[in-house]
N, C-alpha and C positions, 0 to 999 in steps of 0.2 A: 510735479506736485509740491516739491520743496519750495519753489518760488511762490506758489499759491498759498502755502502755509505761512511763509514769511510775510507775504502781502496782507493776509488776514490778521496776523499779529500786529502789523503796523497800523492797520485800520481799526484795531481794537474790536474786531469781529471775532470774539472768542468762541462763539458757537460754531462758526465755520472752521476756525482754526483747530478746535478740539476734534472735529470729525476727520479733518485731513491728517492731523498728527496721529490719531488713533490708527488710521489705515497705514501710515508710514511706519509706525512702530511695529505693526503686525508683519509688514513685509521686510523691514530692515531694522531689527531690534538692536543690532550692534553698531549702527551708524551713529557716530558722535554728533553729526549735524542734526539728526532727528532727536537725539537725546538732549541737545542744547535747546531746540525748539520746544520740546516737551517741558523742560525746566522753566523756560520763559513763560509758557502758558500757565504753569502752576504758580509762578511768581505773580503774574498779572491777575490771577484770580484768588490771590491771598491764601494760597496753599503753600506757605513758606517752608513748613516742615517737610514737604514732599519735594519742593524745588531744590533745596540745599543738597541732598544726596544726588539729585539729577545732574546738577552742575558739576559736582565732584566726579561723577561717573563719566561725564563728557570729557573732563580733563584727563582722566586715566586712559580713555580710549583714543583720544584725538592725537594726530600728528600735525595737523594744520595749525600754525601759530595763531591765526585769526580766531579759530574756534576756541582755542585755549584761553586767549585773551578775553573773549566775550564771556566765557564761563567764569573766569576769575572775577570779572567785574560784577557778574550776577551774585557770586558768593559774597563779595564785599557789600553790595547793596542790601542783601538779606541780613548779614551780620549787623550792619548799621541799624536796620529797622528793628531787629530783635533787641539790640542793646537799648535803643530808644524806648521801645515798648516796655522793657524791664524797668528802665529808669522811671517811666511814667507810672507803672504799677506800684513801684516802691514808693513814689511820692504820694500816690493816692492812699496806699496802705499806711504810711507814716502819718498822714493827715488824720486818719481815723483812729489811730492808736497812740496818740501823743502821751497818754498816761502809762504806756508800757516802755518806759525808758530805763527800768531797772536792769542790771546785768544778768546774763544767763548763759546757758551752754547749748550748743547744737551738736548732737551726737549722731553719727552715721552708724547704722547697724550692718552686720555682715551680710554678704550676698554670695550666691553661688556664681561660678564662672560664667554659666550661660546667662544668668540674670545681669551680670556686669556687662557682658557683650551686648545685650539688648538695650541697655539704658545709659551707657557711658557717654554717648553723644548728646543725649538730653541733659545729662549732668554737666557736660562741658558748656552747653548753651546757658544753663541756669547760672553757673558759677563763673561764666566768662573765662573758660580755660581752653587750652588746646586739647584735642582728643587724647593725645598720648598721656598728658598729665592727668586728665580726668580719669582715665582707666586706672592709673597707678593709685589715685587717691581714694577710690572706692574700696572699702575694706572687704576682706574675705575671711579673716580669722576671728575677729571680734569687734567690739565697739571701737570707733575712732572719734576722739574729741576733735571735732572739725573746726569749730569756730566759737569764739567768746565775744559777746557784744550785747547790745540792747535787745531786750526781749521782743520789741516790736519788729525789728528787722529779722531777728532769728525766726520768729513765727511766720513771717512772710516767706522766707526761704524754705522753711519746713513744709508749708502748704504746697509750694511749687514742687518740691522734691517728692512729696507723697503723691501728688497728681501724676508725676512721671513714674510712679511705682518704685521709687527709691526709698527704702525704709530708713526712717530717722525719727528723732524726737527732740523736743526742747524742754529744758527745765530751768527755772529761774534760780539764781544764786540764793535768794531768800528762802526758797523751798528746801534747798539742801541744808540750810542752817537751822531749820525748824525741826530738828530731830534730837532726841535725847540719846546720848551714847554712854554706856556703862562698861567699864573694863572688868571682865569676869575674873574672880579669884578662883572659884570652883563651883561645880554643880553638886549640891547636897543630895539630890534625889531626882529620879526620872519619873516615878509613878507614885500615886495616881496623877499628881501634877509635878511639873518641873519646879524645883526649888533652887534658886541661883543666888550665890553670894558674890557681890561685886563692889567696886568702888565708883563713886561719882566724881564730878569735876573738882570737888574739894578734898578728894582722897579719903572720904569717909565711907566705911563699910555699910552696905545696905543689902537687904535680902528681899527677893521678889519671888512670887509664885505665879505661874501661868500654865494654861492648858496648851498642849502641843497643837491643838487645832487653831490657836491664835497665831502660830508661826506662819507667816506668809511666804517667806523664802529664807534660805541661808546663802551667804556670799563668802566664798573662800578665795584665798590668794597666798602667794609666797613672796615675802619681802627679802631682798638681798641684803646681806651684811657686808659692807665694804670695809676694807682695812688697808693701811699703807704697808707695803712690803718692799723689800730690797731685792732687786734682780741684778744679775751679772750678765753683761752682754758678751759678744764674741771677742771683744778686746779687753776682757777682764775688768771692765769698768762697772761700778755699781750705780744703780738708778732707783729712785723711789717711784713706786707706781701704785695706784689704787686698783685693787682687785676684789672680786667677789669671793669671799672665803666660805660663806655658808648662806643658807636661806632660813627664814623664820615663817612658819605656817600661821595663818590668820583665818579666823572663821567668825562671821557676823551672823547672829541669830536675829532676824528682823520680825518685829510685831508691828505691822503697818498701822493697824487701828489705834495702837497706843503711841505711834510715832517714836518707837523705841528700838534701839539696837543694843544687843548684848554682844560685846566684842571679846572673843577668846583668842589668846595668843599662846603658842606652844612654849615660848620662852618664859612667860610670866604665870602661866596656869599652875595651880598648886596640885601636883600629883602625889603629895606625901600624906594622903589621908587613908592609906590602905589598912592600917591596923584597926582603925575605927570601923571601917567597912567590914573587915573580917569578923570583928567582935559581933557586929549586927547579924552576920550570916553564919555563925558557928554551927547552927543546926544543919547547914548544907554540907559540912565537912564529914567525911566518911568515918573518921575515928574520933576518939575523945579528945577535946581540946587540950586537956592536961598532958596528953601523950605527945603533943607536938612541940617542937622547939620554936623559938622566936623566929628562926630562919625559915621554918616551914610556914609559920603564920604570915611571914613577910612575902611568901611566894605563892600562896594559894588564896583564891577568892571564888566561892561557889564551886569548889572542886576543880578549878582550872588554874593553871600557872599564870601569874600576873606578869605582864610585859616588864622587862627590866631596863629598857632604853627609852629615852624621851620620845624618839620617833615612833616606837611601838605603842607607847602610852597615848600619844596624840592620835595615831591611826585608830586605836580602839575607841577613844573618846568620840571622834568624828563619826565612826561607824555606828555608835549608839545613838548619836543625834540624828543622823540621816535615816535611821530605821523608823524614826517617828514621823517623817514627812514623806511626801511623794517625790519622785525623781525630778519632775519638771519644776520643782520649787528650788532647785540649786542653780546658782549663778557662779561659775568658776573660771571664766575666761578673762582674768584680770590683766595678764601680761600684755596682750596686744593693746589694750586701752592705756596702760601705763606708758608704753613706748611712745604714744602720741601725746599724753598729758604732760610728760616731762618737758615737752617743747614749750610749756607755759610756766616757766619757773617763778615769775612774779606773781602769778595767780596762786600757785601752790604754796608759796611762802606765806600767804595770808590765811591758809587753811590750818585749823587745829587738827592734828592727826588723832587725838584722843588715844594715844598709845605711848607707852614708855618702854623702850627697848634698851638693853645694855649694849651700847655701841659708843664709839669715840665721838661721832658727830651725827646730827640729825640727817635724815635722808628724805629727798623729795618723794621717794617711793611710798613712804608711810602716808604722806599727805594725799598722794594719788589714789591710794587704796580707800581712804576715807571718802574722797570725792566719788570714786567708783561705786562704793556701797550706797551712799546717799542718793546718787543718780538712779541706782537700781531700785531703791525703795520708791522714789518719785515716779519712775517709769511704771512700776508695778501698781502704784496707786492710780495713775492716770488710766492704765489699761482696765483696772477694776471698775472705773466709772463709766466706761463705754458700754 
């Protein structure tokens, strides 16, 4: 029957070949010769996605050098066809989107381990990678800034990835720049509206009011503070080394419809407004204000002890903000994205971080956070349009 199946394949009688190979596969499912013929039939009938794993299975099972050689030739043929098809599709896509030459970003979204296992081979084919590299490049913890290029090409790749059920999105660089960013000095009130005091790009103080229902999401992150330190090695020699000495908390309040971001920073936020707040809330204190010392007034607000450290103050502030919005409106997985974005230093150098921290030198992490936050706003906007 093997000879009959081979003869039918040679004669391109695929109907007969399919019947014979189906019977052989039922009788001898582990026979590499049968697996080879099945893959050849799938290749001949344009089922390349099924033929490729069939050839690979034949190589794994076979000991006969002739079978292994034929299977490898089949894999090479399919890979060449797929590469040519992808090039043709790209050429057609580029011909139809000549106006989309502006720069942009392709971002891969995190996937579960099972999802990665099911899609990494398709990802390898789309991106022309070997399967091992493809598996490593699919993210599992957070966003991955995967490619920077022209929007026409990125949109083409995005569509192919989404078709393969690989979550991703594209955003043009222009869209990330069309956002107003204000550095927050302090929040004057939370109710009935939020009143926020901030500085604009010209370092001028401005005051804004907004309803919490306008907040579409908040984006949080921690920026490392690098410092040069002296270390002594085992031979008692000193060396200069850059180390992370601390982290600075950042929180962006995003109002998508206004295309506005209010950026709060733990290092620059004004936490010194307590006496004024206490004066406004004296009626909440249990005893007469005159009976309290300045130290008491400096430590109580609404009958509760005010946090005394910057970390506690920040935690309390963010808690008050997050109480105003739902949990799904928080984007807080910045670090995995930053680890990939740092690989594009020339890109990040052109980004204004809209942030002024007390440090010896600028950091690419500040710029990466701004990119992360604006991408999140654009991603949220596109999702709202669907």
